[in-house]
DSSP file (Angstrom, degrees, kcal/mol; ACC not computed):
  #  RESIDUE AA STRUCTURE BP1 BP2  ACC     N-H-->O    O-->H-N    N-H-->O    O-->H-N    TCO  KAPPA ALPHA  PHI   PSI    X-CA   Y-CA   Z-CA
    1    1 A M              0   0    0      0, 0.0     2,-0.5     0, 0.0     0, 0.0   0.000 360.0 360.0 360.0 112.3    0.0    0.0    0.0
    2    2 A S        -     0   0    0      2,-0.0     2,-0.4     0, 0.0     0, 0.0  -0.978 360.0-173.7-125.5 121.1    1.8    3.1   -1.3
    3    3 A T        -     0   0    0     -2,-0.5     2,-0.1     0, 0.0     0, 0.0  -0.931  27.9-118.4-114.9 137.8    0.2    6.6   -1.0
    4    4 A S        -     0   0    0     -2,-0.4    -2,-0.0     1,-0.1     0, 0.0  -0.449  20.8-131.0 -72.8 144.0    1.8    9.5   -2.6
    5    5 A I        -     0   0    0     -2,-0.1    -1,-0.1     1,-0.0     2,-0.1  -0.868  25.8-119.8 -96.1 123.1    2.9   12.3   -0.4
    6    6 A P        -     0   0    0      0, 0.0     3,-0.1     0, 0.0     5,-0.0  -0.357  24.2-132.2 -61.2 136.0    1.8   15.8   -1.6
    7    7 A R    >   -     0   0    0      1,-0.1     3,-2.0    -2,-0.1     4,-0.2  -0.654  31.0 -93.2 -88.5 149.4    4.6   18.2   -2.3
    8    8 A P  T 3  S+     0   0    0      0, 0.0    -1,-0.1     0, 0.0     0, 0.0  -0.309 111.9  25.3 -56.9 137.8    4.4   21.7   -1.0
    9    9 A G  T >  S+     0   0    0     61,-0.1     3,-1.5    62,-0.1    62,-0.1   0.272  84.9 111.2  94.4 -12.3    2.9   24.1   -3.5
   10   10 A E  T <  S+     0   0    0     -3,-2.0    58,-0.0     1,-0.3    57,-0.0   0.744  71.0  64.5 -65.2 -20.2    0.9   21.4   -5.3
   11   11 A H  T 3  S+     0   0    0     -4,-0.2    -1,-0.3     2,-0.1    60,-0.0   0.603  79.7  99.6 -80.3  -9.8   -2.3   23.0   -3.9
   12   12 A I  S <  S-     0   0    0     -3,-1.5     0, 0.0    55,-0.1     0, 0.0  -0.671  75.0-130.4 -82.0 117.4   -1.6   26.3   -5.9
   13   13 A P        +     0   0    0      0, 0.0    -2,-0.1     0, 0.0    -1,-0.1  -0.193  61.4  24.8 -66.1 156.6   -3.7   26.3   -9.0
   14   14 A G  S    S-     0   0    0      2,-0.0     3,-0.1     3,-0.0    -2,-0.0  -0.094 100.2 -34.0  90.4 176.1   -2.3   27.0  -12.5
   15   15 A P  S    S-     0   0    0      0, 0.0    57,-0.1     0, 0.0    56,-0.0  -0.276  78.8 -83.1 -65.2 156.6    1.1   26.7  -14.1
   16   16 A P        -     0   0    0      0, 0.0     2,-0.1     0, 0.0    52,-0.1  -0.376  48.1-121.8 -64.5 146.1    4.2   27.3  -12.0
   17   17 A A        -     0   0    0     -3,-0.1     2,-0.4     1,-0.1    55,-0.1  -0.405  28.2-101.5 -81.7 158.8    5.1   30.9  -11.8
   18   18 A V        -     0   0    0     -2,-0.1     2,-0.5     2,-0.0    -1,-0.1  -0.731  34.8-131.5 -84.8 132.5    8.5   32.2  -12.9
   19   19 A I        -     0   0    0     -2,-0.4    -1,-0.0    49,-0.1    46,-0.0  -0.739  23.4-177.1 -88.5 122.7   10.8   32.8  -10.1
   20   20 A D     >  -     0   0    0     -2,-0.5     4,-2.2     1,-0.2     3,-0.4  -0.858   5.0-172.1-122.7  95.9   12.6   36.1  -10.1
   21   21 A P  H  > S+     0   0    0      0, 0.0     4,-3.2     0, 0.0     5,-0.2   0.867  85.1  56.5 -57.2 -38.1   15.0   36.1   -7.2
   22   22 A D  H  > S+     0   0    0      1,-0.2     4,-2.4     2,-0.2     5,-0.1   0.918 108.2  48.1 -57.8 -42.4   15.9   39.8   -7.6
   23   23 A R  H  > S+     0   0    0     -3,-0.4     4,-2.8     2,-0.2    -1,-0.2   0.919 113.1  47.8 -64.4 -42.4   12.2   40.7   -7.3
   24   24 A I  H  X S+     0   0    0     -4,-2.2     4,-2.7     2,-0.2     5,-0.2   0.916 112.3  48.3 -62.9 -42.6   11.8   38.6   -4.2
   25   25 A H  H  X S+     0   0    0     -4,-3.2     4,-2.5    -5,-0.2    -1,-0.2   0.894 112.6  50.0 -61.1 -40.3   14.9   40.1   -2.7
   26   26 A G  H  X S+     0   0    0     -4,-2.4     4,-2.5    -5,-0.2     5,-0.2   0.928 111.9  47.4 -64.3 -48.0   13.6   43.6   -3.5
   27   27 A E  H  X S+     0   0    0     -4,-2.8     4,-2.5     2,-0.2     5,-0.2   0.950 115.6  43.7 -57.7 -53.2   10.2   42.9   -2.0
   28   28 A V  H  X S+     0   0    0     -4,-2.7     4,-2.7     1,-0.2     5,-0.2   0.911 113.7  51.1 -62.4 -44.0   11.5   41.4    1.2
   29   29 A D  H  X S+     0   0    0     -4,-2.5     4,-2.5    -5,-0.2    -1,-0.2   0.938 111.2  48.4 -60.3 -45.6   14.2   44.2    1.6
   30   30 A A  H  X S+     0   0    0     -4,-2.5     4,-2.3     1,-0.2    -2,-0.2   0.918 113.0  47.4 -65.4 -41.4   11.6   46.9    1.1
   31   31 A L  H  X S+     0   0    0     -4,-2.5     4,-2.1    -5,-0.2    -1,-0.2   0.900 112.2  49.7 -67.6 -34.7    9.3   45.3    3.7
   32   32 A L  H  X S+     0   0    0     -4,-2.7     4,-2.4     2,-0.2    -2,-0.2   0.888 109.7  52.1 -65.0 -40.2   12.2   44.9    6.2
   33   33 A A  H  X S+     0   0    0     -4,-2.5     4,-2.1    -5,-0.2    -2,-0.2   0.913 110.5  47.3 -63.2 -43.6   13.2   48.5    5.7
   34   34 A R  H  X S+     0   0    0     -4,-2.3     4,-2.3     2,-0.2    -2,-0.2   0.874 109.8  53.5 -65.0 -36.9    9.6   49.6    6.4
   35   35 A A  H  X S+     0   0    0     -4,-2.1     4,-1.9     2,-0.2    -2,-0.2   0.923 110.2  47.2 -62.0 -44.3    9.5   47.4    9.5
   36   36 A R  H  X S+     0   0    0     -4,-2.4     4,-2.2     2,-0.2    -2,-0.2   0.875 110.6  51.8 -64.4 -38.4   12.7   49.0   10.8
   37   37 A E  H  X S+     0   0    0     -4,-2.1     4,-2.2     2,-0.2    -2,-0.2   0.896 109.7  50.5 -64.8 -41.0   11.3   52.5   10.1
   38   38 A S  H  X S+     0   0    0     -4,-2.3     4,-1.3     1,-0.2    -2,-0.2   0.906 110.4  49.0 -59.9 -42.6    8.2   51.6   12.0
   39   39 A A  H  < S+     0   0    0     -4,-1.9    -2,-0.2     1,-0.2    -1,-0.2   0.886 115.0  44.4 -65.5 -39.7   10.3   50.4   14.9
   40   40 A D  H  < S+     0   0    0     -4,-2.2    -1,-0.2     1,-0.2    -2,-0.2   0.798 111.9  53.7 -74.9 -28.5   12.4   53.6   14.9
   41   41 A A  H  < S+     0   0    0     -4,-2.2     2,-0.3     1,-0.2    -1,-0.2   0.764 118.9  14.2 -78.8 -26.5    9.4   55.9   14.5
   42   42 A S     <  -     0   0    0     -4,-1.3    -1,-0.2    -5,-0.2     0, 0.0  -0.978  40.4-166.8-157.4 131.8    7.4   54.7   17.5
   43   43 A D        +     0   0    0     -2,-0.3    -4,-0.1    -3,-0.1    -1,-0.1   0.304  63.9 112.1 -97.6   6.9    7.8   52.5   20.6
   44   44 A T  S  > S-     0   0    0      1,-0.1     4,-2.2     4,-0.0     5,-0.2  -0.216  86.6-105.6 -78.8 169.0    4.0   52.4   21.1
   45   45 A A  H  > S+     0   0    0      1,-0.2     4,-2.3     2,-0.2     5,-0.2   0.881 122.7  57.2 -62.6 -33.5    1.9   49.2   20.7
   46   46 A Q  H  > S+     0   0    0      2,-0.2     4,-2.1     1,-0.2    -1,-0.2   0.907 106.3  49.5 -61.9 -42.3    0.7   50.7   17.4
   47   47 A G  H  > S+     0   0    0      2,-0.2     4,-2.1     1,-0.2    -1,-0.2   0.884 111.6  47.9 -61.4 -40.2    4.3   50.9   16.1
   48   48 A I  H  X S+     0   0    0     -4,-2.2     4,-2.1     1,-0.2    -2,-0.2   0.866 110.4  51.2 -70.0 -35.6    5.0   47.4   17.1
   49   49 A S  H  X S+     0   0    0     -4,-2.3     4,-1.5     2,-0.2    -2,-0.2   0.853 110.2  49.0 -69.2 -33.7    1.9   46.2   15.5
   50   50 A R  H  X S+     0   0    0     -4,-2.1     4,-2.0     2,-0.2    -2,-0.2   0.910 109.8  52.3 -66.5 -41.3    2.8   47.9   12.3
   51   51 A Q  H  X S+     0   0    0     -4,-2.1     4,-2.1     1,-0.2    -2,-0.2   0.921 108.2  51.6 -62.1 -42.9    6.2   46.4   12.4
   52   52 A A  H  X S+     0   0    0     -4,-2.1     4,-2.4     1,-0.2    -1,-0.2   0.844 106.5  55.2 -65.2 -34.7    4.6   42.9   12.9
   53   53 A Q  H  X S+     0   0    0     -4,-1.5     4,-2.2     2,-0.2    -1,-0.2   0.916 108.4  46.3 -62.2 -46.4    2.5   43.6    9.8
   54   54 A F  H  X S+     0   0    0     -4,-2.0     4,-2.1     2,-0.2    -2,-0.2   0.884 113.4  50.0 -66.1 -39.8    5.5   44.3    7.6
   55   55 A L  H  X S+     0   0    0     -4,-2.1     4,-2.1     2,-0.2    -2,-0.2   0.898 109.4  51.0 -65.0 -40.4    7.3   41.3    9.0
   56   56 A D  H  X S+     0   0    0     -4,-2.4     4,-2.2     1,-0.2    -2,-0.2   0.895 109.6  50.9 -65.8 -39.3    4.3   39.1    8.3
   57   57 A Q  H  X S+     0   0    0     -4,-2.2     4,-2.0     2,-0.2    -2,-0.2   0.904 109.2  49.7 -64.3 -39.6    4.1   40.4    4.7
   58   58 A A  H  X S+     0   0    0     -4,-2.1     4,-2.1     2,-0.2    -1,-0.2   0.911 110.0  52.7 -63.0 -39.5    7.8   39.6    4.1
   59   59 A H  H  X S+     0   0    0     -4,-2.1     4,-2.5     1,-0.2    -2,-0.2   0.923 108.3  50.6 -59.9 -46.2    7.1   36.1    5.5
   60   60 A E  H  X S+     0   0    0     -4,-2.2     4,-2.4     1,-0.2    -1,-0.2   0.855 106.8  53.4 -63.6 -36.8    4.3   35.7    3.0
   61   61 A V  H  X S+     0   0    0     -4,-2.0     4,-2.0     2,-0.2    -1,-0.2   0.919 112.5  45.3 -65.7 -40.0    6.4   36.7    0.1
   62   62 A L  H  X S+     0   0    0     -4,-2.1     4,-2.5     2,-0.2    -2,-0.2   0.883 111.6  51.3 -70.3 -37.9    9.0   34.1    1.1
   63   63 A V  H  X S+     0   0    0     -4,-2.5     4,-2.4     2,-0.2    -2,-0.2   0.918 110.5  48.5 -65.0 -43.0    6.4   31.4    1.7
   64   64 A R  H  X S+     0   0    0     -4,-2.4     4,-2.7     2,-0.2    -2,-0.2   0.922 111.6  51.1 -57.8 -45.8    4.9   32.1   -1.8
   65   65 A A  H  X S+     0   0    0     -4,-2.0     4,-2.1     1,-0.2    -2,-0.2   0.937 112.2  46.0 -62.7 -46.2    8.3   31.9   -3.4
   66   66 A L  H  X S+     0   0    0     -4,-2.5     4,-2.6     1,-0.2    -1,-0.2   0.885 111.9  50.4 -65.5 -39.1    9.1   28.6   -1.7
   67   67 A A  H  X S+     0   0    0     -4,-2.4     4,-1.4     2,-0.2    -1,-0.2   0.902 111.3  49.4 -64.9 -40.2    5.7   27.1   -2.6
   68   68 A T  H  X S+     0   0    0     -4,-2.7     4,-1.1     2,-0.2    -2,-0.2   0.912 110.8  49.2 -68.0 -41.0    6.3   28.1   -6.2
   69   69 A V  H >< S+     0   0    0     -4,-2.1     3,-0.7     1,-0.2    -2,-0.2   0.924 110.1  51.9 -58.3 -49.7    9.8   26.6   -6.2
   70   70 A D  H 3< S+     0   0    0     -4,-2.6    -1,-0.2     1,-0.2    -2,-0.2   0.804 105.8  56.3 -61.2 -28.0    8.4   23.4   -4.7
   71   71 A K  H 3<        0   0    0     -4,-1.4    -1,-0.2     1,-0.2    -2,-0.2   0.789 360.0 360.0 -75.3 -26.7    5.7   23.2   -7.5
   72   72 A I    <<        0   0    0     -4,-1.1    -1,-0.2    -3,-0.7    -2,-0.2   0.516 360.0 360.0 -66.1 360.0    8.3   23.3  -10.3
């Protein structure tokens, strides 16, 4: 009895996307810069929340890139 193990990214519909490492680096770098600016601008809970949002967005960019690579 052999069952196949789904590969990460197989759940993403459509053909595999083209991976552009420079674009991914640029997006993540920009989001990390905005997170640093948020941290520098305010020590309030709102500033920390905004920083967390930018970090979460950067994480999502990386997760999507990895899922796309796994789908190829």
